[in-house]
C-alpha positions in Angstrom: 0.0 0.0 0.0 1.4 3.4 -1.0 1.2 5.3 2.3 4.8 6.4 2.8 3.8 9.9 3.5 1.2 8.9 6.1 2.4 8.5 9.7 0.9 7.3 12.9 -0.8 10.2 14.7 -1.7 12.0 11.5 -5.2 13.5 11.4 -7.7 12.5 8.8 -11.2 13.3 7.7 -13.6 10.6 6.5 -16.2 11.6 3.9 -19.4 9.7 3.3 -22.1 10.3 0.7 -25.6 9.5 1.8 -28.3 8.0 -0.5 -29.8 11.5 -0.9 -26.5 12.9 -2.2 -25.6 14.8 0.9 -22.1 14.5 2.3 -21.0 14.0 5.9 -17.6 14.3 7.4 -16.0 12.6 10.5 -12.7 13.3 12.1 -10.2 10.6 13.1 -6.5 9.9 13.6 -4.1 7.2 12.3 -3.0 4.6 14.9 -1.1 2.0 13.0 0.2 1.4 9.4 0.2 -2.2 8.3 1.4 -3.7 5.0 -2.1 -3.9 3.4 -4.3 -1.6 5.6 -4.4 1.2 8.2 -5.8 1.2 11.7 -7.5 4.4 12.6 -9.5 5.6 15.6 -13.3 5.2 15.4 -14.8 8.7 15.1 -16.7 10.2 18.0 -19.6 12.7 18.1 -20.5 14.3 21.4 -18.9 11.5 23.3 -20.5 8.7 21.3 -18.7 6.3 18.9 -19.8 6.6 15.3 -19.8 3.1 13.8 -19.8 3.7 10.1 -21.1 0.8 8.0 -18.3 -1.6 7.0 -18.0 -2.4 3.3 -19.3 1.0 2.1 -17.3 3.4 0.0 -15.6 6.3 1.7 -13.3 9.2 0.9 -10.3 9.8 3.1 -8.3 13.0 3.5 -5.0 12.6 5.4 -3.2 15.6 7.0 0.4 14.5 6.5 3.4 16.5 7.5 4.3 17.2 3.8 0.8 18.0 2.6 -2.7 16.6 2.2 -3.4 13.2 0.6 -6.7 11.9 -0.7 -7.9 8.4 -1.4 -11.0 6.2 -1.6 -11.4 3.1 0.4 -13.5 0.9 2.6 -13.8 -0.1 6.3 -12.9 -3.8 6.7 -13.8 -4.3 10.4 -13.8 -2.8 13.9 -11.3 -3.7 16.6 -11.1 -3.1 20.3 -7.7 -3.0 22.0 -7.5 -2.1 25.7 -10.7 0.0 25.5 -9.4 1.7 22.4 -11.8 1.4 19.5 -10.2 1.2 16.0 -11.3 0.7 12.4 -9.3 -1.2 9.9 -9.5 0.5 6.5 -8.1 -0.3 3.1 -7.4 2.6 0.8 -6.5 2.9 -2.9 -5.4 5.5 -5.4 -3.7 7.7 -2.7 -2.8 11.0 -4.2 -1.7 14.4 -3.1 -4.5 17.0 -3.3 -5.4 20.6 -2.4 -7.5 21.2 0.7 -10.2 23.1 -1.2 -10.9 20.1 -3.4 -12.4 18.0 -0.6 -14.8 20.2 1.2 -18.1 20.8 -0.6 -21.6 21.4 0.5 -25.0 21.8 -1.1 -26.4 25.2 0.1 -29.3 27.5 -0.6 -28.6 31.1 0.4 -28.9 34.5 -1.4 -26.0 36.9 -1.9 -25.0 39.9 -3.9 -22.2 40.4 -6.5 -20.9 43.0 -8.9 -18.7 42.9 -12.0 -15.1 43.8 -11.5 -14.4 46.7 -13.9 -11.4 48.9 -14.8 -11.8 52.5 -13.6 -12.5 53.7 -17.2 -15.2 51.1 -17.6 -16.9 52.2 -14.3 -16.9 55.8 -15.5 -18.5 54.8 -18.8 -21.2 52.6 -17.2 -21.8 55.0 -14.2 -20.5 52.6 -11.6 -20.7 48.8 -11.0 -24.3 47.4 -10.7 -25.1 45.0 -7.9 -26.9 41.8 -8.8 -28.7 39.1 -6.8 -27.6 35.4 -6.8 -28.6 32.2 -5.1 -25.7 29.9 -4.1 -26.4 26.2 -4.7 -23.0 24.6 -3.8 -20.0 25.9 -1.9 -16.5 24.8 -1.3 -13.2 26.3 -0.2 -12.3 26.9 -3.8 -15.5 28.2 -5.3 -19.2 27.9 -5.7 -22.1 27.2 -8.0 -24.9 29.7 -8.1 -27.9 30.9 -10.1 -28.8 34.4 -11.2 -30.9 36.3 -13.7 -27.8 38.5 -14.4 -26.0 37.6 -17.6 -22.2 37.0 -17.2 -19.5 36.0 -19.5 -17.1 33.1 -19.1 -13.7 34.2 -17.7 -15.4 37.4 -16.3 -14.4 38.4 -12.7 -17.0 39.3 -10.1 -16.9 40.4 -6.5 -19.2 38.4 -4.2 -20.5 39.5 -0.8 -21.4 36.5 1.3 -22.7 36.1 4.8 -21.8 32.8 6.3 -23.1 32.2 9.8 -23.1 35.9 10.7 -19.6 36.4 9.2 -19.5 38.9 6.3 -16.9 38.4 3.7 -16.1 39.7 0.2 -14.4 37.3 -2.2 -13.4 37.6 -5.9 -14.6 35.0 -8.3 -13.8 34.0 -11.9 -16.6 32.6 -14.0 -15.6 29.1 -15.3 -18.9 27.9 -16.7 -22.2 29.4 -17.8 -25.4 27.4 -18.5 -29.0 28.4 -18.8 -31.3 27.2 -15.9 -33.5 24.3 -16.9 -36.8 25.1 -15.1 -36.4 28.8 -14.3 -35.2 32.0 -15.9 -31.6 33.0 -15.6 -28.3 31.2 -15.7 -26.3 28.7 -13.7 -22.7 29.6 -13.0 -19.6 27.9 -11.7 -17.1 30.3 -10.1 -13.6 29.7 -8.9 -12.4 31.9 -6.0 -9.3 33.8 -6.9 -6.8 35.9 -4.8 -8.5 34.3 -1.7 -6.7 34.8 1.6 -6.0 31.6 3.5 -7.9 33.0 6.5 -11.1 33.4 4.4 -10.7 30.0 2.9 -10.4 28.5 6.4 -13.6 30.3 7.4 -15.5 28.9 4.5 -14.3 25.4 5.2 -15.2 25.8 8.9 -18.7 27.0 7.9 -19.0 23.8 5.8 -17.9 21.6 8.7 -20.3 23.3 11.1 -23.2 22.8 8.7 -22.3 19.1 8.2 -22.3 18.7 12.0 -25.7 20.3 12.2 -27.1 17.9 9.6 -25.5 14.9 11.4 -26.9 16.1 14.7 -30.4 16.4 13.3 -30.2 13.0 11.7 -29.2 11.4 15.1 -32.3 12.9 16.8 -34.6 11.6 14.1 -34.9 7.9 15.0 -37.2 5.4 13.2 -40.3 4.4 15.0 
């Protein structure tokens, strides 16, 4: 198993996609590295062990000393050693990745944005207009949103977002433009550019908090 960069004690995040398409994240840590598998600590949530189904497909993100590594894999079985609860996992296709590629969340919130113009363009147009948009998917590296405003591919915009009472302004580059299927307007895919690491961390933390809220609600809803 190609895991030379992963060491005991490294943190990792386990990503699981539910049947409805929503994604959930669980935090763990590497305990032991074996020739064909890894032993990691069973995740906990509010003091309770989270026993994820064995055999299902998961996505793992390892926080190694030399960077972040991503892989897919499965949980083989659970082990208990001296009151320490471990999971045996088998991973494949381990590759180095960027942090922003892993964290992604379906959302539905409104925000405003404006085209970024050169000073002479602003004078000709009388200033930058402010448009309304509805975010549909958010990650540390960009977002998908819908709007009735018409934008061009490669165009840069300035987005004003409010994430859990935190106001932030981020610059985005339009990567893809498509007409909405059932409503008027357009569907855009935007990459965040010139984004400070502190703002990226706040976006990722917002995604984690939302995932925890979803998980907490699901735990409270028990089948009759």
